[in-house]
C-alpha positions in Angstrom: 221.2 -7.8 23.3 220.0 -7.4 19.8 223.3 -7.2 17.9 222.1 -4.0 16.3 224.2 -0.9 16.3 223.1 2.8 16.1 225.5 5.2 14.5 225.1 8.9 15.1 227.0 11.5 13.1 226.4 15.1 14.2 227.7 18.6 13.5 226.6 22.2 13.6 225.5 23.3 10.1 225.5 27.0 9.2 221.9 28.2 8.7 222.6 29.3 5.2 223.7 25.7 4.3 220.8 23.9 6.0 218.6 23.7 2.8 221.5 22.3 0.8 222.2 19.7 3.6 218.6 18.5 3.8 218.4 18.2 0.0 221.6 16.2 -0.1 220.3 13.8 2.6 217.0 13.4 0.8 218.9 12.6 -2.4 221.0 10.1 -0.5 218.1 8.2 1.0 216.2 8.3 -2.2 218.6 5.8 -3.7 219.6 2.4 -2.5 220.8 2.2 1.0 223.8 0.1 2.1 223.2 -3.5 3.0 222.3 -3.8 6.7 220.6 -0.4 7.1 217.4 -0.9 9.0 216.5 2.8 9.2 218.0 6.2 9.0 216.8 9.6 10.2 217.9 13.2 9.8 217.3 15.2 13.0 217.6 18.9 13.7 218.1 20.7 17.0 217.4 24.2 18.1 221.1 25.0 18.5 221.9 24.4 14.8 223.1 20.9 15.6 222.1 18.2 13.0 222.2 14.5 13.5 222.0 11.6 11.2 221.1 8.4 13.1 221.3 5.1 11.4 220.3 1.8 12.8 222.4 -1.1 11.5 221.5 -4.8 11.5 224.8 -5.5 13.2 228.3 -4.2 13.5 229.6 -6.3 10.6 227.2 -4.5 8.3 228.4 -1.1 9.5 232.1 -2.1 9.2 231.4 -3.5 5.6 230.0 -0.1 4.6 232.9 1.7 6.2 235.4 -0.4 4.2 233.5 0.0 0.9 234.8 2.1 -2.0 232.4 5.1 -1.2 233.0 5.1 2.5 230.6 6.5 5.1 228.0 8.9 3.5 226.9 10.8 6.6 230.3 12.4 7.4 230.7 13.2 3.8 227.4 15.1 3.7 228.4 17.2 6.7 231.8 18.0 5.2 230.2 19.0 1.9 228.4 21.9 3.7 231.5 22.9 5.7 230.7 21.2 9.0 233.1 19.0 10.9 231.2 15.8 11.9 231.4 13.8 15.2 230.7 10.1 15.3 229.2 8.1 18.1 228.3 4.4 18.0 225.9 2.7 20.4 225.1 -1.0 20.8 221.3 -1.6 21.0 220.8 -3.4 24.3 217.0 -3.4 24.4 214.1 -1.9 22.4 210.4 -1.1 22.6 207.7 0.3 20.4 204.3 1.7 20.9 201.5 -0.7 19.8 200.2 -0.1 16.3 196.6 1.1 16.3 194.6 1.0 13.1 193.5 4.3 11.7 
């Protein structure tokens, strides 16, 4: 077990609000990220469902962010475009990566 945690916040975003949502996410990740964030990604699906997946160093880092004065950003971004977010948390049990090949 790695101790890392993946948070996934998802919701269906109305097509007319998608551009606003993507811009808000880009602005968010353009600034400093909370301590403990290893990576974050914005994903879109064919059914209008969007996901923000964030890999955290550990559960303590995730909980520290959640207790912070600003609170969790991902649910807030969804709510700002009128979408009701759903949260799922996953413990990272194992990982793998493709070998890096020089260009």
